[in-house]
C-alpha positions as a Markdown table, in Angstrom:
| # | Residue | x | y | z |
|---|---|---|---|---|
| 1 | Met | 2.9 | -28.1 | -25.2 |
| 2 | Ile | 3.8 | -24.5 | -26.2 |
| 3 | Lys | 0.6 | -22.4 | -26.5 |
| 4 | Pro | 0.1 | -19.8 | -29.3 |
| 5 | Trp | 0.3 | -16.8 | -26.9 |
| 6 | Gln | 3.6 | -18.1 | -25.5 |
| 7 | Leu | 5.1 | -18.1 | -29.0 |
| 8 | Leu | 3.8 | -14.7 | -29.7 |
| 9 | Thr | 4.9 | -13.2 | -26.4 |
| 10 | Gly | 8.4 | -14.8 | -26.8 |
| 11 | Leu | 8.8 | -13.3 | -30.2 |
| 12 | Leu | 7.7 | -9.8 | -29.0 |
| 13 | Leu | 10.0 | -10.0 | -26.0 |
| 14 | Ser | 13.0 | -11.2 | -28.0 |
| 15 | Ala | 12.5 | -8.4 | -30.5 |
| 16 | Gly | 12.5 | -5.8 | -27.7 |
| 17 | Ile | 9.0 | -4.6 | -28.5 |
| 18 | Met | 7.9 | -5.1 | -24.9 |
| 19 | Gly | 9.8 | -3.0 | -22.4 |
| 20 | Ser | 11.6 | -4.4 | -19.4 |
| 21 | Thr | 9.9 | -2.1 | -16.9 |
| 22 | Pro | 6.6 | -3.4 | -15.7 |
| 23 | Ala | 5.0 | 0.1 | -15.7 |
| 24 | Val | 5.6 | 0.6 | -19.4 |
| 25 | Gln | 5.1 | -2.9 | -20.7 |
| 26 | Gln | 2.3 | -3.3 | -23.1 |
| 27 | Arg | 0.8 | -6.2 | -25.2 |
| 28 | Asp | -1.4 | -5.4 | -28.1 |
| 29 | Tyr | -3.6 | -8.5 | -28.0 |
| 30 | Ile | -5.7 | -10.2 | -25.3 |
| 31 | Met | -5.1 | -13.8 | -24.1 |
| 32 | Ile | -8.1 | -15.8 | -23.1 |
| 33 | Val | -8.3 | -19.5 | -22.0 |
| 34 | Gly | -10.7 | -21.9 | -20.5 |
| 35 | Ser | -14.2 | -23.3 | -20.8 |
| 36 | Ser | -15.3 | -24.9 | -24.1 |
| 37 | Thr | -18.9 | -24.1 | -23.1 |
| 38 | Ala | -18.1 | -20.4 | -22.9 |
| 39 | Phe | -15.9 | -20.5 | -26.0 |
| 40 | Pro | -18.5 | -19.7 | -28.7 |
| 41 | Ile | -20.0 | -16.9 | -26.5 |
| 42 | Val | -16.6 | -15.3 | -26.0 |
| 43 | Ser | -15.7 | -15.8 | -29.6 |
| 44 | Ala | -18.8 | -13.9 | -30.7 |
| 45 | Val | -17.7 | -10.9 | -28.6 |
| 46 | Val | -14.2 | -11.2 | -30.0 |
| 47 | Glu | -15.6 | -11.0 | -33.5 |
| 48 | Arg | -17.7 | -7.9 | -32.7 |
| 49 | Phe | -14.9 | -6.2 | -30.8 |
| 50 | Val | -12.4 | -6.6 | -33.6 |
| 51 | Arg | -14.9 | -5.5 | -36.2 |
| 52 | Lys | -15.9 | -2.3 | -34.2 |
| 53 | Thr | -12.4 | -1.3 | -33.0 |
| 54 | Gly | -10.0 | -2.6 | -35.6 |
| 55 | Ala | -7.9 | -4.0 | -32.7 |
| 56 | Arg | -5.7 | -7.0 | -33.1 |
| 57 | Ser | -7.8 | -10.2 | -32.5 |
| 58 | Pro | -7.6 | -11.7 | -29.0 |
| 59 | Val | -6.1 | -15.2 | -28.8 |
| 60 | Val | -8.8 | -17.5 | -27.4 |
| 61 | Glu | -8.2 | -21.2 | -26.6 |
| 62 | Ala | -10.8 | -23.7 | -25.3 |
| 63 | Met | -9.1 | -26.2 | -22.9 |
| 64 | Gly | -11.7 | -26.7 | -20.3 |
| 65 | Thr | -12.4 | -24.7 | -17.2 |
| 66 | Gly | -9.9 | -26.6 | -15.0 |
| 67 | Gly | -7.1 | -26.4 | -17.7 |
| 68 | Gly | -7.8 | -22.7 | -18.2 |
| 69 | Phe | -7.5 | -22.0 | -14.5 |
| 70 | Arg | -4.2 | -23.7 | -14.4 |
| 71 | Phe | -2.7 | -21.5 | -17.1 |
| 72 | Phe | -4.5 | -18.4 | -15.7 |
| 73 | Cys | -3.0 | -19.0 | -12.2 |
| 74 | Asp | 0.5 | -19.6 | -13.4 |
| 75 | Gly | 1.4 | -16.0 | -12.7 |
| 76 | Ala | 0.8 | -12.3 | -13.5 |
| 77 | Gly | 2.7 | -10.9 | -16.4 |
| 78 | Leu | 2.5 | -10.5 | -20.2 |
| 79 | Glu | 3.5 | -14.1 | -20.9 |
| 80 | Thr | 0.3 | -15.3 | -19.1 |
| 81 | Pro | -3.4 | -15.2 | -20.0 |
| 82 | Asp | -5.4 | -12.1 | -19.1 |
| 83 | Ile | -8.9 | -13.8 | -18.9 |
| 84 | Ala | -10.2 | -17.2 | -17.9 |
| 85 | Met | -13.6 | -18.2 | -19.2 |
| 86 | Ala | -15.3 | -20.6 | -16.8 |
| 87 | Ser | -18.4 | -22.7 | -16.2 |
| 88 | Arg | -17.8 | -22.7 | -12.5 |
| 89 | Lys | -16.1 | -20.6 | -9.8 |
| 90 | Leu | -12.4 | -20.8 | -8.9 |
| 91 | Asn | -12.0 | -23.4 | -6.2 |
| 92 | Glu | -10.0 | -23.0 | -3.0 |
| 93 | Glu | -6.9 | -24.8 | -4.4 |
| 94 | Glu | -6.9 | -22.7 | -7.6 |
| 95 | Leu | -7.3 | -19.5 | -5.6 |
| 96 | Lys | -4.2 | -20.5 | -3.5 |
| 97 | Gln | -2.3 | -21.2 | -6.7 |
| 98 | Cys | -3.2 | -17.8 | -8.0 |
| 99 | Glu | -2.2 | -16.1 | -4.8 |
| 100 | Ser | 1.1 | -18.0 | -4.5 |
| 101 | Asn | 2.0 | -16.8 | -8.1 |
| 102 | Gly | 1.3 | -13.1 | -7.4 |
| 103 | Ile | -2.2 | -12.8 | -8.7 |
| 104 | Asp | -4.1 | -10.6 | -6.2 |
| 105 | Asp | -7.8 | -11.2 | -6.0 |
| 106 | Pro | -8.8 | -11.8 | -9.7 |
| 107 | Val | -11.9 | -10.0 | -10.8 |
| 108 | Gln | -14.8 | -12.4 | -11.1 |
| 109 | Val | -17.6 | -11.5 | -13.5 |
| 110 | Lys | -20.8 | -13.5 | -13.9 |
| 111 | Ile | -21.8 | -13.2 | -17.6 |
| 112 | Gly | -25.0 | -15.2 | -17.7 |
| 113 | Tyr | -26.4 | -18.7 | -17.3 |
| 114 | Asp | -26.2 | -22.0 | -19.1 |
| 115 | Gly | -27.5 | -25.5 | -18.6 |
| 116 | Ile | -25.9 | -28.9 | -19.0 |
| 117 | Val | -28.0 | -31.0 | -21.4 |
| 118 | Phe | -28.1 | -34.7 | -22.2 |
| 119 | Val | -28.8 | -34.9 | -26.0 |
| 120 | Ser | -29.3 | -37.5 | -28.7 |
| 121 | Thr | -29.9 | -37.2 | -32.4 |
| 122 | Asn | -33.3 | -36.3 | -33.7 |
| 123 | Asp | -33.8 | -39.8 | -35.1 |
| 124 | Ala | -33.0 | -41.5 | -31.7 |
| 125 | Glu | -35.1 | -42.1 | -28.6 |
| 126 | Thr | -36.3 | -39.1 | -26.6 |
| 127 | Phe | -35.4 | -39.6 | -22.9 |
| 128 | Asp | -36.9 | -38.4 | -19.7 |
| 129 | Phe | -34.3 | -39.1 | -17.0 |
| 130 | Ser | -34.6 | -38.8 | -13.3 |
| 131 | Ser | -31.5 | -37.5 | -11.5 |
| 132 | Arg | -31.2 | -41.0 | -10.0 |
| 133 | Asp | -31.2 | -42.6 | -13.4 |
| 134 | Leu | -28.2 | -40.4 | -14.5 |
| 135 | Tyr | -26.3 | -41.1 | -11.3 |
| 136 | Leu | -26.8 | -44.9 | -11.8 |
| 137 | Ala | -25.7 | -44.6 | -15.4 |
| 138 | Leu | -22.5 | -42.5 | -14.7 |
| 139 | Ala | -21.1 | -43.7 | -11.4 |
| 140 | Arg | -18.2 | -46.3 | -11.4 |
| 141 | Glu | -19.5 | -47.8 | -8.1 |
| 142 | Ile | -23.1 | -47.7 | -6.8 |
| 143 | Pro | -24.9 | -49.1 | -3.7 |
| 144 | Asp | -25.6 | -52.8 | -4.2 |
| 145 | Pro | -28.9 | -53.1 | -6.0 |
| 146 | Ser | -29.7 | -56.2 | -4.0 |
| 147 | Gly | -29.8 | -54.1 | -0.8 |
| 148 | Arg | -26.6 | -55.2 | 0.8 |
| 149 | Ala | -24.7 | -52.5 | 2.7 |
| 150 | Glu | -21.8 | -52.3 | 0.3 |
| 151 | Leu | -20.7 | -50.7 | -3.0 |
| 152 | Val | -20.4 | -52.7 | -6.2 |
| 153 | Ser | -19.0 | -52.0 | -9.6 |
| 154 | Asn | -21.7 | -50.5 | -11.8 |
| 155 | Pro | -23.6 | -53.5 | -13.2 |
| 156 | Tyr | -25.9 | -51.6 | -15.6 |
| 157 | Ser | -25.2 | -52.0 | -19.3 |
| 158 | Asn | -28.7 | -51.0 | -20.7 |
| 159 | Trp | -30.9 | -48.1 | -19.8 |
| 160 | Asn | -33.9 | -50.3 | -19.0 |
| 161 | Glu | -31.9 | -52.1 | -16.3 |
| 162 | Ile | -31.9 | -48.9 | -14.4 |
| 163 | Ser | -35.6 | -48.1 | -15.0 |
| 164 | Glu | -38.3 | -49.9 | -16.8 |
| 165 | Ser | -39.4 | -46.6 | -18.2 |
| 166 | Leu | -36.2 | -46.2 | -20.2 |
| 167 | Pro | -35.6 | -48.0 | -23.5 |
| 168 | Ala | -33.7 | -51.3 | -23.9 |
| 169 | Met | -30.6 | -49.6 | -25.4 |
| 170 | Pro | -27.0 | -49.8 | -24.4 |
| 171 | Ile | -25.7 | -47.1 | -22.1 |
| 172 | Lys | -23.2 | -45.0 | -24.0 |
| 173 | Ile | -22.6 | -41.5 | -22.9 |
| 174 | Leu | -20.1 | -39.1 | -24.5 |
| 175 | Gly | -19.0 | -36.6 | -22.0 |
| 176 | Pro | -16.3 | -34.2 | -20.7 |
| 177 | Pro | -12.9 | -35.0 | -19.2 |
| 178 | Leu | -11.8 | -34.3 | -15.6 |
| 179 | Ser | -10.5 | -30.8 | -16.5 |
| 180 | Ser | -14.0 | -29.7 | -17.6 |
| 181 | Gly | -16.2 | -27.4 | -15.5 |
| 182 | Thr | -19.1 | -29.3 | -16.9 |
| 183 | Arg | -17.9 | -32.5 | -15.2 |
| 184 | Asp | -17.5 | -30.6 | -11.9 |
| 185 | Ile | -21.1 | -29.5 | -12.1 |
| 186 | Leu | -22.2 | -33.0 | -12.8 |
| 187 | Val | -20.4 | -34.2 | -9.7 |
| 188 | Glu | -21.8 | -31.4 | -7.6 |
| 189 | Lys | -25.5 | -31.6 | -8.8 |
| 190 | Leu | -25.9 | -35.3 | -9.6 |
| 191 | Met | -23.3 | -37.4 | -7.9 |
| 192 | Glu | -23.2 | -35.4 | -4.7 |
| 193 | Gln | -26.9 | -35.3 | -4.2 |
| 194 | Ala | -27.3 | -39.1 | -4.9 |
| 195 | Cys | -24.5 | -39.9 | -2.5 |
| 196 | Ala | -26.0 | -37.7 | 0.2 |
| 197 | Asp | -29.2 | -39.6 | -0.1 |
| 198 | His | -27.5 | -42.9 | 0.7 |
| 199 | Thr | -26.8 | -43.7 | 4.4 |
| 200 | Met | -23.7 | -45.7 | 3.9 |
| 201 | Leu | -22.0 | -43.1 | 1.7 |
| 202 | Arg | -23.2 | -40.3 | 4.0 |
| 203 | Asp | -21.5 | -42.1 | 7.0 |
| 204 | Met | -18.4 | -42.6 | 4.9 |
| 205 | Arg | -18.1 | -38.9 | 4.2 |
| 206 | Gly | -18.0 | -38.2 | 7.9 |
| 207 | Lys | -15.3 | -40.8 | 8.6 |
| 208 | Asp | -13.1 | -40.8 | 5.6 |
| 209 | Ser | -13.5 | -38.0 | 3.1 |
| 210 | Glu | -10.8 | -39.2 | 0.8 |
| 211 | Ala | -12.5 | -42.6 | 0.4 |
| 212 | Tyr | -15.9 | -40.9 | 0.0 |
| 213 | Asn | -14.5 | -38.8 | -2.9 |
| 214 | Glu | -13.0 | -41.8 | -4.5 |
| 215 | His | -16.2 | -43.9 | -4.3 |
| 216 | Cys | -18.8 | -41.2 | -4.9 |
| 217 | Tyr | -17.3 | -38.9 | -7.5 |
| 218 | Thr | -15.6 | -41.3 | -9.9 |
| 219 | Phe | -17.3 | -41.9 | -13.3 |
| 220 | Arg | -17.3 | -45.4 | -14.7 |
| 221 | Glu | -14.4 | -46.6 | -16.9 |
| 222 | Asp | -16.0 | -49.7 | -18.5 |
| 223 | Gly | -16.9 | -48.1 | -21.8 |
| 224 | Ala | -20.4 | -46.9 | -20.9 |
| 225 | Tyr | -19.0 | -43.4 | -20.2 |
| 226 | Ile | -16.6 | -42.1 | -22.9 |
| 227 | Asn | -14.3 | -39.2 | -22.4 |
| 228 | Ala | -15.1 | -37.3 | -25.6 |
| 229 | Gly | -12.8 | -34.3 | -24.9 |
| 230 | Glu | -13.4 | -30.6 | -24.2 |
| 231 | Asn | -14.8 | -29.8 | -27.6 |
| 232 | Asp | -18.6 | -29.9 | -27.6 |
| 233 | Ala | -18.8 | -29.4 | -31.4 |
| 234 | Arg | -16.8 | -32.7 | -31.7 |
| 235 | Ile | -19.4 | -34.4 | -29.5 |
| 236 | Val | -22.1 | -33.2 | -31.9 |
| 237 | Arg | -20.2 | -34.7 | -34.8 |
| 238 | Lys | -19.7 | -38.0 | -33.0 |
| 239 | Leu | -23.4 | -38.3 | -32.2 |
| 240 | Ser | -24.3 | -37.9 | -35.9 |
| 241 | His | -22.3 | -41.1 | -36.5 |
| 242 | Asp | -23.7 | -42.9 | -33.4 |
| 243 | Pro | -27.4 | -42.3 | -33.0 |
| 244 | Gly | -27.6 | -44.7 | -30.0 |
| 245 | Ala | -25.3 | -42.5 | -27.9 |
| 246 | Ile | -26.1 | -39.7 | -25.5 |
| 247 | Gly | -23.9 | -36.6 | -25.4 |
| 248 | Ile | -23.4 | -34.1 | -22.6 |
| 249 | Leu | -23.2 | -30.5 | -23.9 |
| 250 | Gly | -23.7 | -26.9 | -22.9 |
| 251 | Tyr | -27.2 | -25.5 | -23.7 |
| 252 | Asn | -25.7 | -23.1 | -26.2 |
| 253 | Phe | -24.6 | -26.0 | -28.4 |
| 254 | Leu | -28.1 | -27.4 | -28.3 |
| 255 | Glu | -29.5 | -24.1 | -29.4 |
| 256 | Arg | -27.0 | -23.9 | -32.3 |
| 257 | Asn | -27.8 | -27.5 | -33.3 |
| 258 | Gly | -31.5 | -27.8 | -32.7 |
| 259 | Asp | -32.1 | -29.2 | -36.2 |
| 260 | Leu | -29.8 | -32.2 | -35.3 |
| 261 | Leu | -30.4 | -32.8 | -31.6 |
| 262 | Asn | -33.1 | -33.7 | -29.1 |
| 263 | Ala | -32.6 | -32.8 | -25.4 |
| 264 | Ala | -33.6 | -35.2 | -22.6 |
| 265 | Ser | -35.7 | -33.9 | -19.7 |
| 266 | Ile | -34.4 | -34.3 | -16.2 |
| 267 | Asp | -37.0 | -35.0 | -13.4 |
| 268 | Ser | -39.6 | -34.1 | -16.1 |
| 269 | Ile | -38.1 | -30.6 | -16.6 |
| 270 | Ala | -36.9 | -29.8 | -20.1 |
| 271 | Pro | -33.8 | -27.7 | -20.6 |
| 272 | Glu | -35.6 | -24.6 | -22.0 |
| 273 | Phe | -34.5 | -21.0 | -21.8 |
| 274 | Glu | -37.0 | -20.0 | -19.0 |
| 275 | Met | -36.3 | -23.1 | -16.9 |
| 276 | Ile | -32.6 | -22.5 | -17.0 |
| 277 | Glu | -33.0 | -18.8 | -16.3 |
| 278 | Asn | -35.0 | -19.4 | -13.1 |
| 279 | Ser | -32.9 | -22.4 | -12.1 |
| 280 | Ser | -35.9 | -24.8 | -12.2 |
| 281 | Tyr | -33.9 | -27.1 | -14.6 |
| 282 | Pro | -31.7 | -29.3 | -12.3 |
| 283 | Leu | -28.4 | -28.7 | -14.2 |
| 284 | Ser | -28.6 | -24.9 | -14.6 |
| 285 | Arg | -25.3 | -23.1 | -13.9 |
| 286 | Pro | -23.7 | -19.6 | -14.2 |
| 287 | Leu | -20.9 | -18.8 | -16.5 |
| 288 | Tyr | -18.0 | -16.5 | -15.5 |
| 289 | Leu | -15.0 | -14.6 | -16.7 |
| 290 | Tyr | -12.0 | -14.1 | -14.4 |
| 291 | Ile | -9.7 | -11.1 | -15.2 |
| 292 | Lys | -6.3 | -10.3 | -13.7 |
| 293 | Arg | -6.4 | -6.9 | -12.1 |
| 294 | Glu | -2.7 | -6.4 | -12.8 |
| 295 | His | -3.3 | -6.7 | -16.5 |
| 296 | Tyr | -5.8 | -3.8 | -17.0 |
| 297 | Pro | -3.1 | -1.2 | -17.6 |
| 298 | Leu | -0.7 | -3.6 | -19.4 |
| 299 | Val | -2.8 | -5.0 | -22.2 |
| 300 | Asn | -4.1 | -2.7 | -24.9 |
| 301 | Gly | -7.9 | -3.1 | -25.5 |
| 302 | Leu | -8.6 | -5.2 | -22.4 |
| 303 | Ser | -11.0 | -2.7 | -20.8 |
| 304 | Glu | -12.6 | -1.9 | -24.2 |
| 305 | Phe | -13.2 | -5.7 | -24.8 |
| 306 | Leu | -14.8 | -6.0 | -21.4 |
| 307 | Ser | -16.9 | -2.9 | -22.1 |
| 308 | Glu | -18.2 | -4.6 | -25.3 |
| 309 | Phe | -18.9 | -7.9 | -23.5 |
| 310 | Thr | -20.9 | -6.2 | -20.7 |
| 311 | Ser | -22.9 | -3.9 | -23.0 |
| 312 | Asp | -26.6 | -4.4 | -23.4 |
| 313 | Ala | -26.0 | -5.0 | -27.1 |
| 314 | Ala | -24.0 | -8.1 | -26.2 |
| 315 | Trp | -25.3 | -9.7 | -23.0 |
| 316 | Gly | -28.6 | -7.9 | -22.6 |
| 317 | Asp | -32.1 | -9.5 | -23.0 |
| 318 | Glu | -32.0 | -8.9 | -26.7 |
| 319 | Gly | -28.3 | -8.9 | -27.2 |
| 320 | Tyr | -26.5 | -10.9 | -29.8 |
| 321 | Leu | -25.2 | -13.4 | -27.2 |
| 322 | Val | -28.7 | -14.7 | -26.6 |
| 323 | Asp | -28.5 | -16.2 | -30.1 |
| 324 | Lys | -25.4 | -18.0 | -29.0 |
| 325 | Gly | -27.4 | -19.7 | -26.2 |
| 326 | Leu | -26.4 | -17.4 | -23.3 |
| 327 | Ile | -29.2 | -17.0 | -20.8 |
| 328 | Pro | -28.9 | -13.3 | -19.8 |
| 329 | Leu | -28.6 | -11.8 | -16.3 |
| 330 | Ser | -31.3 | -9.7 | -14.8 |
| 331 | Ala | -31.0 | -5.9 | -15.2 |
| 332 | Glu | -29.8 | -5.6 | -11.6 |
| 333 | Glu | -27.3 | -8.3 | -11.9 |
| 334 | Ser | -26.0 | -6.9 | -15.2 |
| 335 | Ser | -25.4 | -3.5 | -13.7 |
| 336 | Arg | -23.6 | -5.0 | -10.7 |
| 337 | Trp | -21.3 | -7.3 | -12.7 |
| 338 | Arg | -20.6 | -4.6 | -15.3 |
| 339 | Glu | -19.3 | -2.3 | -12.5 |
| 340 | Arg | -17.0 | -5.2 | -11.3 |
| 341 | Ala | -15.7 | -5.9 | -14.8 |
| 342 | Leu | -14.8 | -2.2 | -15.4 |
| 343 | Pro | -13.3 | -0.9 | -12.2 |
| 344 | Gly | -12.8 | 2.9 | -12.2 |
| 345 | Ile | -14.4 | 3.3 | -15.7 |
């Protein structure tokens, strides 16, 4: 599929507005791709940046962290994105893709913290899950409940089959696809830990890592877990029509829809601002921007946009991004990451 920035860049190049010499090439808008969780946060900065500077509005597209990294790492040059918004770090394979395509050490900037929340509508049950409950609800295969040393297809169709403390309701979870950084964090913080606690799976990891990944990290495909796409706002809308379902969202979407949604506790810890900030909440996570060093001199307004993003008025303790659900960095972290975002400024 042709992306908006590809069409715009092609038109500019064909019209001769962009020069052919890399040193003098310029683009007058910023291209940003990636995390749907970070999208409303980045969009708020875009709106403020355009209003303050009169600059041409950056093109921002939410396609998931993994999808954003693929486009970001396609190469350096004005036909490629300048910034990737992400709910996890670049992994080793993605870094190799960047390096092989001429992207030298992209600038990583932590912008704040978020939490992954399990939500239902206000008129539905309120849940208090254990981490184990969620693993047993999500995994395609689980250790045999009868105690035999083998894996079986997930047999659970109702929540009370997993734990008597949970309601007698069908398991129906609306969550992110494989390309999502949210799903990567669920694998890392729920699936990984549960598998590490099981002797048979732990032994499998040491003997056959490929089989371990297949058995341990795969979500169920029997209808209990539904790939609801990258758009968290769409999940909120779907929940309003299906009050028995559970949705997996970023904390900022819970903040913006608090009149519609209830959040489940995990291990008796609620996803509250302070609990995410100090990492007490089990599914806390940092959010990032990645910027191509090569693009700072080539893209008009890029440094100014990052200056707005890393200002106290935006990401500070009382900045406007707090209202978008961003959990701010400490003063020391803010200073350190601001310096990284604005090299030489």
